[in-house]
C-alpha positions as CSV (number, residue, x, y, z in Angstrom):
1,M,0.0,0.0,0.0
2,R,1.4,3.3,-1.1
3,G,0.7,7.0,-0.8
4,L,-0.5,7.1,2.8
5,Q,2.1,8.7,5.1
6,S,0.4,10.2,8.1
7,F,-2.1,9.0,10.7
8,Q,-4.9,11.1,9.2
9,R,-7.9,9.2,7.9
10,V,-8.4,9.5,4.2
11,R,-11.7,8.7,2.3
12,V,-11.6,7.8,-1.4
13,S,-14.9,7.5,-3.3
14,T,-15.9,7.1,-6.9
15,D,-18.6,9.7,-6.1
16,E,-15.9,12.3,-6.3
17,F,-15.1,11.6,-9.9
18,P,-17.0,12.5,-13.1
19,A,-19.4,9.6,-14.0
20,A,-17.8,9.0,-17.5
21,K,-14.3,8.7,-15.9
22,R,-15.2,7.0,-12.7
23,F,-13.6,3.6,-13.2
24,A,-10.5,5.0,-15.0
25,M,-9.8,7.5,-12.2
26,W,-10.4,4.8,-9.6
27,Q,-7.8,2.6,-11.3
28,E,-5.3,5.5,-11.2
29,V,-6.0,6.6,-7.6
30,Y,-6.8,3.3,-5.9
31,A,-5.3,0.5,-7.9
32,R,-2.1,2.2,-8.9
33,G,-1.7,5.0,-6.3
34,I,-2.6,3.2,-3.1
35,F,-3.0,-0.6,-3.6
36,N,-1.0,-2.5,-6.2
37,V,-3.7,-4.4,-8.1
38,D,-5.5,-4.7,-11.4
39,I,-9.3,-4.3,-11.2
40,E,-11.9,-6.0,-13.5
41,P,-15.5,-4.9,-13.0
42,I,-18.2,-7.5,-13.1
43,G,-21.5,-6.8,-14.9
44,D,-22.9,-3.8,-16.7
45,A,-23.9,-1.7,-13.7
46,P,-22.0,1.5,-13.0
47,F,-18.8,0.8,-11.0
48,H,-18.7,2.3,-7.5
49,A,-16.5,2.1,-4.5
50,E,-15.8,4.0,-1.3
51,V,-12.9,3.3,1.1
52,D,-11.8,4.9,4.4
53,F,-8.0,4.5,5.0
54,T,-6.5,4.8,8.5
55,P,-2.6,4.5,8.4
56,L,-0.9,3.4,11.6
57,P,2.6,2.2,12.4
58,D,3.0,-1.2,10.7
59,V,-0.8,-1.3,10.0
60,T,-3.1,0.3,7.4
61,I,-6.9,-0.2,7.8
62,A,-9.0,0.0,4.7
63,A,-12.8,-0.3,5.3
64,G,-15.5,0.4,2.8
65,S,-17.9,-0.8,0.1
66,R,-17.5,-1.9,-3.5
67,S,-19.6,-3.0,-6.5
68,P,-18.8,-6.4,-8.1
69,A,-15.3,-6.7,-9.4
70,T,-12.2,-8.9,-9.3
71,Y,-8.9,-7.6,-7.8
72,N,-5.8,-9.3,-9.2
73,V,-2.3,-9.2,-7.8
74,T,0.1,-10.4,-10.4
75,R,3.9,-11.2,-10.3
76,E,4.6,-7.7,-11.7
77,H,2.7,-6.2,-8.8
78,I,4.6,-8.3,-6.3
79,R,7.9,-6.9,-7.6
80,R,6.7,-3.4,-6.7
81,S,4.9,-4.2,-3.4
82,K,5.8,-3.7,0.2
83,D,6.6,-6.6,2.6
84,I,3.1,-7.0,4.0
85,I,0.4,-9.6,4.9
86,A,-3.2,-8.7,4.2
87,I,-6.2,-9.9,6.3
88,S,-9.4,-9.1,4.6
89,I,-12.7,-9.6,6.5
90,L,-15.9,-9.9,4.5
91,R,-18.6,-7.9,6.3
92,S,-21.5,-8.3,3.7
93,G,-22.0,-9.6,0.2
94,A,-20.8,-12.7,-1.7
95,A,-17.0,-13.0,-2.3
96,S,-14.2,-15.4,-3.0
97,A,-10.4,-15.1,-2.6
98,T,-7.7,-17.5,-3.9
99,Q,-4.0,-17.8,-3.5
100,Y,-1.7,-20.8,-3.9
101,G,-4.6,-22.4,-5.7
102,K,-6.7,-22.5,-2.6
103,E,-10.0,-20.8,-1.7
104,L,-9.6,-18.6,1.4
105,L,-13.1,-17.2,2.2
106,S,-16.0,-19.2,3.7
107,G,-18.8,-16.6,3.9
108,V,-19.7,-13.3,5.7
109,G,-17.5,-12.8,8.7
110,S,-14.6,-15.0,7.5
111,A,-11.3,-13.6,6.4
112,S,-8.8,-14.3,3.7
113,V,-5.1,-14.2,4.5
114,L,-3.1,-13.0,1.6
115,M,0.7,-13.1,1.5
116,G,2.6,-10.5,-0.4
117,D,5.0,-12.8,-2.2
118,D,2.5,-14.8,-4.5
119,P,-0.2,-13.8,-7.0
120,S,-3.7,-13.7,-5.6
121,S,-7.3,-13.0,-6.8
122,S,-10.1,-11.5,-4.8
123,T,-13.6,-11.3,-6.2
124,L,-16.7,-9.5,-4.9
125,S,-19.5,-11.0,-6.9
126,T,-22.2,-8.7,-5.4
127,D,-22.2,-5.3,-3.8
128,G,-20.5,-5.8,-0.4
129,T,-18.6,-4.3,2.5
130,F,-15.2,-5.3,3.9
131,I,-12.3,-4.5,6.3
132,T,-8.8,-5.1,4.9
133,L,-5.7,-4.9,7.2
134,A,-2.3,-4.4,5.5
135,L,0.1,-5.6,8.2
136,S,3.9,-5.4,8.3
137,R,5.2,-8.9,7.6
138,P,8.3,-8.5,9.9
139,A,6.0,-7.2,12.7
140,M,3.7,-10.2,12.3
141,A,6.6,-12.7,12.0
142,A,7.8,-11.5,15.4
143,L,4.4,-12.6,16.9
144,V,3.8,-15.7,14.6
145,P,7.3,-17.3,14.2
146,K,5.9,-19.9,11.7
147,L,4.1,-17.2,9.6
148,T,4.6,-19.1,6.3
149,S,2.4,-21.9,7.7
150,V,-0.6,-19.7,7.4
151,A,-0.1,-19.2,3.6
152,G,-3.0,-20.5,1.5
153,R,-5.6,-20.5,4.2
154,G,-8.4,-18.3,5.5
155,I,-9.8,-17.6,9.0
156,S,-13.3,-18.9,9.9
157,N,-16.0,-16.6,11.0
158,V,-16.3,-18.5,14.3
159,N,-12.7,-17.7,15.2
160,P,-13.0,-15.7,18.5
161,A,-9.8,-13.6,17.9
162,L,-10.9,-12.7,14.4
163,N,-14.3,-11.5,15.8
164,M,-12.6,-9.4,18.5
165,L,-10.3,-8.0,15.8
166,R,-13.2,-7.0,13.6
167,R,-15.1,-5.3,16.5
168,Y,-11.9,-3.5,17.6
169,V,-11.2,-2.2,14.1
170,E,-14.9,-1.1,13.7
171,F,-14.5,0.8,17.0
172,I,-11.4,2.5,15.7
173,Q,-13.0,3.4,12.4
174,D,-16.0,4.9,14.1
175,G,-13.8,7.1,16.3
176,E,-11.9,10.3,15.7
177,P,-8.7,10.2,13.6
178,F,-5.4,10.0,15.5
179,T,-3.2,12.9,16.1
180,D,-1.0,11.5,18.9
181,R,1.8,9.1,17.8
182,E,1.9,7.2,21.1
183,I,-1.9,6.4,20.9
184,A,-1.4,5.4,17.2
185,H,1.4,3.0,18.2
186,S,-0.8,1.5,21.0
187,V,-3.7,0.9,18.6
188,S,-1.4,-0.6,16.1
189,T,0.0,-3.0,18.7
190,H,-3.5,-4.1,19.7
191,I,-4.4,-4.8,16.1
192,L,-1.2,-6.8,15.5
193,D,-1.8,-8.8,18.7
194,L,-5.4,-9.7,17.8
195,A,-4.3,-10.6,14.2
196,A,-1.6,-12.9,15.5
197,L,-4.1,-14.7,17.7
198,A,-6.5,-15.1,14.8
199,L,-3.6,-16.6,12.8
200,G,-2.9,-19.1,15.6
201,A,0.1,-17.6,17.4
202,R,1.6,-19.9,20.1
203,G,4.0,-19.7,23.0
204,D,5.2,-16.6,24.8
205,A,4.4,-14.2,22.0
206,A,0.8,-15.5,22.0
207,D,0.5,-15.1,25.8
208,L,1.6,-11.5,25.5
209,A,-0.6,-10.9,22.5
210,R,-3.6,-12.5,24.3
211,L,-3.1,-10.2,27.3
212,R,-2.8,-7.0,25.2
213,G,-5.5,-8.0,22.8
214,A,-8.0,-8.8,25.5
215,R,-7.5,-5.4,27.0
216,A,-8.2,-3.8,23.6
217,A,-11.3,-5.9,23.1
218,R,-12.7,-5.0,26.5
219,F,-12.0,-1.3,25.9
220,A,-13.9,-1.5,22.5
221,E,-16.8,-3.2,24.2
222,I,-17.0,-0.5,26.9
């Protein structure tokens, strides 16, 4: 993910573009300027999308809605990409995601885990909403030492850590943008901890992540 340098929340919407140039400008701003993907719209209905970005240390939150389309990450994109792992939670709609030849989504509330070193394809076949977390791979590897073992798999919608992660991120997105670096680092730590638990972290790192993640979840519930 590129082009987002501060902690200020940024909203990007096709509603801001002239109707005749809507998709072309979304390709330029979103697919090339922020994410590193190719987009193929599905169907004849007008393309639309709206995404709120919240950049944090080692984490970028992208939450919004999209019309049907396929988002492809090719080997050419990989050569230009940052060292991240993406967890994308489907909030509504019908979608699929594949990497390493495996299907990663299992319905609303589930999440795909996309590694940044292999091509992937994510398709939203209906209008839908989502939360995508772009996480620093080195930061996640410190919490999940066998991080490569999660490649080619998704996270079930009954995973308790994933559900805590989703609620915490929704709480963050509903709040005010961050202006304090210390708070931003704390929020980022909580997100990384909950993501690590959702991925199945074990050992001492998991114990610490569980403690910090539980505090974050309780705070969000309050």
